[in-house]
C-alpha positions as CSV (number, residue, x, y, z in Angstrom):
1,X,278.2,25.5,340.3
2,X,276.7,22.4,342.0
3,X,275.6,19.4,340.0
4,X,272.1,17.9,340.7
5,X,272.3,16.0,344.0
6,X,270.5,13.0,342.4
7,X,273.5,12.5,340.0
8,X,276.1,11.9,342.7
9,X,277.0,8.9,344.7
10,X,280.5,7.8,345.9
11,X,282.4,5.2,343.9
12,X,284.1,4.4,347.2
13,X,284.6,5.9,350.7
14,X,287.8,6.0,352.8
15,X,287.1,6.2,356.5
16,X,290.3,7.7,357.9
17,X,290.1,7.0,361.6
18,X,287.9,4.0,362.6
19,X,287.1,4.9,366.1
20,X,283.5,4.9,367.4
21,X,282.2,7.6,365.1
22,X,284.2,6.4,362.1
23,X,282.8,2.9,362.6
24,X,279.3,4.3,362.6
25,X,279.9,6.3,359.4
26,X,281.2,3.1,357.8
27,X,278.1,1.2,359.0
28,X,275.6,3.9,357.7
29,X,277.5,4.2,354.4
30,X,277.5,0.4,353.8
31,X,273.8,0.3,354.5
32,X,273.4,2.6,351.5
33,X,275.3,0.1,349.3
34,X,278.5,2.2,349.2
35,X,281.9,0.7,349.1
36,X,283.9,1.5,352.3
37,X,287.6,1.2,353.2
38,X,289.0,1.7,356.7
39,X,292.3,3.4,357.3
40,X,293.9,4.0,360.7
41,X,297.0,5.2,362.3
42,X,299.3,2.6,363.8
43,X,297.6,0.8,366.7
44,X,295.4,-2.2,367.5
45,X,292.8,-1.5,364.9
46,X,295.2,-1.8,362.0
47,X,294.7,-5.3,360.4
48,X,291.3,-5.9,362.0
49,X,288.3,-6.9,360.0
50,X,286.3,-3.8,359.1
51,X,283.1,-5.9,359.0
52,X,283.7,-7.1,362.5
53,X,284.4,-3.6,363.8
54,X,281.3,-2.1,362.2
55,X,279.0,-5.1,362.5
56,X,278.3,-5.0,358.8
57,X,278.7,-8.4,357.0
58,X,279.2,-6.7,353.6
59,X,282.5,-5.3,354.9
60,X,283.8,-8.6,356.2
61,X,287.2,-9.7,354.9
62,X,288.3,-6.1,354.3
63,X,291.1,-5.3,356.8
64,X,291.7,-1.9,358.3
65,X,294.8,-0.5,356.5
66,X,297.8,1.2,358.0
67,X,297.6,4.9,357.2
68,X,301.4,5.2,357.0
69,X,301.7,2.5,354.3
70,X,298.5,2.6,352.2
71,X,298.4,4.1,348.7
72,X,295.3,6.2,349.1
73,X,294.9,6.8,345.4
74,X,294.8,3.1,344.7
75,X,291.7,2.3,346.7
76,X,289.2,3.2,344.0
77,X,287.5,5.7,346.3
78,X,286.6,9.3,345.5
79,X,285.8,10.7,348.9
80,X,287.3,10.4,352.4
81,X,285.8,10.9,355.8
82,X,288.4,12.2,358.3
83,X,287.5,11.3,361.9
84,X,290.8,11.9,363.8
85,X,291.0,15.3,365.5
86,X,288.8,18.3,366.1
87,X,291.9,20.5,365.4
88,X,292.5,21.7,361.9
89,X,296.2,21.9,362.4
90,X,296.4,18.3,363.7
91,X,294.6,17.0,360.7
92,X,296.7,19.1,358.2
93,X,299.0,16.3,357.0
94,X,296.1,13.9,356.6
95,X,294.1,16.5,354.5
96,X,297.1,17.1,352.3
97,X,297.7,13.4,351.7
98,X,294.0,12.8,350.8
99,X,293.8,15.9,348.5
100,X,297.0,15.0,346.8
101,X,295.5,11.6,346.1
102,X,292.6,13.3,344.4
103,X,290.0,12.5,347.1
104,X,287.1,14.8,348.1
105,X,287.0,15.2,351.9
106,X,284.4,15.5,354.6
107,X,286.1,16.2,357.9
108,X,284.4,15.6,361.3
109,X,286.8,18.0,363.0
110,X,284.9,20.9,364.5
111,X,287.4,23.5,363.3
112,X,287.0,22.1,359.8
113,X,283.4,23.4,359.8
114,X,284.7,26.9,359.3
115,X,288.5,26.7,358.8
116,X,289.0,30.5,358.1
117,X,287.9,31.2,361.7
118,X,290.3,28.7,363.1
119,X,293.4,29.1,360.9
120,X,293.2,31.4,357.9
121,X,296.5,30.2,356.5
122,X,295.6,26.5,356.5
123,X,292.1,27.4,355.1
124,X,293.7,29.1,352.1
125,X,296.0,26.2,351.5
126,X,293.2,23.7,351.7
127,X,291.2,25.7,349.2
128,X,294.1,26.1,346.8
129,X,295.0,22.4,346.9
130,X,291.4,21.2,346.6
131,X,290.8,23.5,343.6
132,X,294.1,22.3,342.0
133,X,293.1,18.7,342.3
134,X,289.5,19.3,341.2
135,X,287.9,18.1,344.5
136,X,285.9,19.5,347.4
137,X,286.8,19.9,351.1
138,X,283.9,20.3,353.6
139,X,283.7,20.2,357.4
140,X,280.7,18.6,359.0
141,X,281.4,18.3,362.7
142,X,278.8,20.8,363.9
143,X,275.5,19.1,362.8
144,X,274.7,21.9,360.4
145,X,271.1,20.7,360.1
146,X,270.6,21.7,363.7
147,X,273.1,24.5,364.3
148,X,273.0,26.3,361.0
149,X,269.9,25.5,359.0
150,X,267.5,25.5,361.9
151,X,268.6,29.0,362.8
152,X,268.4,30.2,359.2
153,X,264.9,28.9,359.0
154,X,263.9,30.7,362.3
155,X,265.5,34.0,361.2
156,X,264.0,33.9,357.7
157,X,260.7,35.6,358.6
158,X,262.3,38.3,360.7
159,X,261.9,41.9,359.7
160,X,264.0,43.1,362.7
161,X,266.8,41.1,364.4
162,X,268.4,42.1,367.7
163,X,270.0,39.0,369.1
164,X,270.3,35.2,368.6
165,X,271.0,33.0,371.6
166,X,272.2,29.4,371.2
167,X,272.6,26.8,373.9
168,X,273.5,23.1,373.7
169,X,274.5,20.1,375.9
170,X,276.5,17.3,374.3
171,X,277.5,14.1,376.3
172,X,281.2,13.5,375.8
173,X,280.7,9.8,376.7
174,X,279.4,9.3,373.1
175,X,282.8,10.2,371.7
176,X,286.3,8.9,372.1
177,X,289.4,9.8,374.3
178,X,290.3,12.7,372.0
179,X,287.1,14.6,373.0
180,X,287.6,13.6,376.7
181,X,291.1,15.0,376.6
182,X,289.9,18.3,374.9
183,X,287.2,18.8,377.5
184,X,289.5,18.2,380.5
185,X,287.2,15.7,382.2
186,X,288.6,14.7,385.6
187,X,290.9,17.7,385.9
188,X,290.9,20.3,388.6
189,X,288.7,23.1,387.5
190,X,291.3,25.7,388.5
191,X,293.6,24.2,385.8
192,X,291.2,25.1,383.0
193,X,292.2,28.2,381.2
194,X,289.6,30.9,380.8
195,X,290.6,32.1,377.3
196,X,288.3,30.7,374.7
197,X,290.6,31.4,371.7
198,X,291.6,27.8,371.6
199,X,288.1,26.4,372.0
200,X,287.1,24.1,369.1
201,X,283.7,25.8,369.2
202,X,285.0,29.3,368.6
203,X,284.3,28.8,364.9
204,X,280.5,28.2,365.4
205,X,279.1,31.7,365.8
206,X,281.3,33.3,363.2
207,X,280.1,30.7,360.7
208,X,276.4,31.2,361.7
209,X,276.6,35.0,361.7
210,X,278.3,35.3,358.4
211,X,276.0,32.7,356.8
212,X,273.1,35.2,357.7
213,X,274.9,37.9,355.6
214,X,276.1,39.9,358.6
215,X,279.5,41.4,359.1
216,X,281.5,40.5,362.2
217,X,282.7,43.4,364.3
218,X,284.2,41.5,367.2
219,X,284.3,38.0,368.7
220,X,284.8,37.3,372.4
221,X,285.2,33.7,373.6
222,X,286.0,32.1,377.0
223,X,285.9,28.7,378.6
224,X,284.2,27.8,381.9
225,X,284.7,24.4,383.7
226,X,281.5,22.6,384.4
227,X,281.4,20.8,387.8
228,X,278.8,18.9,389.7
229,X,278.1,18.3,393.4
230,X,277.6,14.6,392.9
231,X,279.9,11.9,391.4
232,X,279.4,11.3,387.6
233,X,280.2,8.1,385.8
234,X,282.5,8.4,382.8
235,X,282.5,5.1,380.9
236,X,284.8,6.7,378.3
237,X,287.4,7.0,381.0
238,X,286.4,3.9,382.8
239,X,286.1,5.7,386.1
240,X,283.9,8.0,388.2
241,X,284.5,11.8,388.2
242,X,284.4,12.9,391.8
243,X,282.3,16.0,392.9
244,X,284.1,19.3,392.2
245,X,286.3,18.0,389.5
246,X,285.9,19.2,385.9
247,X,283.0,17.3,384.2
248,X,283.6,19.1,380.9
249,X,283.7,22.6,379.4
250,X,281.3,25.3,378.6
251,X,282.3,27.6,375.7
252,X,280.8,31.0,375.8
253,X,281.0,33.1,372.6
254,X,279.7,36.6,372.0
255,X,279.7,38.2,368.5
256,X,278.9,41.8,367.7
257,X,278.1,42.8,364.1
258,X,278.4,46.0,362.2
259,X,274.8,45.8,361.3
260,X,273.7,45.7,364.9
261,X,272.4,42.2,365.7
262,X,274.3,40.3,368.5
263,X,274.9,36.6,368.9
264,X,275.5,34.6,372.1
265,X,276.3,30.9,372.3
266,X,276.8,28.7,375.5
267,X,277.9,25.3,374.4
268,X,278.4,22.5,376.9
269,X,280.6,19.6,376.0
270,X,280.6,17.5,379.1
271,X,279.3,14.5,381.1
272,X,275.5,14.5,381.6
273,X,273.7,13.6,384.8
274,X,271.3,10.7,384.8
275,X,268.1,11.6,383.0
276,X,269.4,14.8,381.7
277,X,269.9,14.0,378.0
278,X,271.3,16.0,375.2
279,X,269.7,19.1,373.7
280,X,270.0,22.1,371.4
281,X,268.1,25.4,371.7
282,X,267.7,28.6,369.8
283,X,266.1,31.9,370.8
284,X,265.7,34.7,368.3
285,X,265.0,38.2,369.7
286,X,263.4,40.3,367.0
287,X,260.2,40.7,365.0
288,X,258.8,38.1,365.1
289,X,260.5,36.6,368.2
290,X,260.8,32.8,368.2
291,X,262.5,30.0,370.1
292,X,262.9,26.3,369.7
293,X,264.3,23.4,371.8
294,X,265.4,20.1,370.3
295,X,265.7,17.3,372.8
296,X,266.1,13.5,372.7
297,X,269.2,13.9,370.6
298,X,271.6,11.1,369.9
299,X,274.5,13.3,369.0
300,X,276.9,10.4,368.3
301,X,274.5,9.1,365.6
302,X,273.8,12.6,364.4
303,X,277.5,13.3,363.9
304,X,277.9,10.2,361.7
305,X,274.6,10.6,359.8
306,X,275.3,14.3,359.1
307,X,278.4,13.2,357.3
308,X,276.8,10.3,355.4
309,X,273.8,12.4,354.3
310,X,276.2,15.2,353.2
311,X,278.3,13.0,350.9
312,X,276.1,13.5,347.8
313,X,276.2,17.3,348.3
314,X,280.0,17.4,348.7
315,X,280.4,15.3,345.5
316,X,278.1,17.7,343.7
317,X,279.8,20.8,344.9
318,X,282.4,22.8,343.0
319,X,286.2,22.3,343.7
320,X,287.7,24.0,346.7
321,X,286.8,24.6,350.3
322,X,283.0,24.7,350.5
323,X,281.5,25.1,354.0
324,X,278.2,23.5,354.9
325,X,276.3,26.8,354.9
326,X,277.0,27.1,351.2
327,X,275.5,23.6,350.5
328,X,271.8,23.0,350.2
329,X,269.8,22.1,353.3
330,X,270.6,18.5,354.3
331,X,268.1,15.8,353.2
332,X,267.6,12.2,353.8
333,X,269.7,9.7,351.7
334,X,267.9,6.4,351.1
335,X,269.8,3.2,351.0
336,X,271.3,1.8,347.7
337,X,271.5,4.9,345.6
338,X,272.7,4.3,342.0
339,X,273.7,7.6,340.6
340,X,277.0,8.5,338.8
341,X,280.1,9.2,340.9
342,X,282.2,12.4,340.7
343,X,285.9,11.8,340.1
344,X,288.8,14.1,341.1
345,X,291.5,15.4,338.8
346,X,294.3,13.0,337.9
């Protein structure tokens, strides 16, 4: 059972991975009066001033700690934000360390949004360990306010549902080299495998479909390289991607359900052309039919703010692995909350 959201605020937050998105999470959390610690793998960020990295004076004098040496349980925090990899398996050791230290977790990794669809074995282990330690694990890398709750609202009035169709474009320049690597920017398009089993977005439609109470019959996913006929600047790589080279990937996912409705998603994670912008759209084919298009998005900010505004919900949630579709709809979190923290098991 969830506690009232108004009663939960972190006693301290560990940002595990202080790259571009991790820094923004720290900045937004500090603006709300929450205590923030930065932890990073060995590299040039370790030892740097967190206030300088985030541009927040309140965090000045707090160095970024070495992840290999820090005692995570001694930081006085009760929740950690993991901003390292989109892959559940690559984050597994980090998750285990944080859960062992009695910390709740919000992971930005895309596969963490619905771990059972990515790696059922790891999902079960996370759930078991989180329950044992009396803490909660949630993934928040898919902007559930836009990708889950928007659709649930659109489908709510339907008396007949035949198909849902989702499309989105996200600019990889807003993220770090990990995302650039995953999306094969600059590679030859012929080198991109067509099998979508390994796509980080494969978890999206299964989570959405099952959150609607439908039963999955089959899932088909494949990857398509996205190319342009003009050169595209890639500041994240510090170079121009020439025409014909891969500018990112499109994940195409089709889900059939036992109840009949079908789902289709076409998700572009790529460079964008000048003036194109980022957007998300939904089309619901049914009675009544409806579609919506969200544009003008700043997905880098939305990734960070979706984590920060979810922190009270995760702290209020029961122990174990709790996906975002099982939490309440996301709401605005004002600065300087003063509610009581939730503590993990000793």
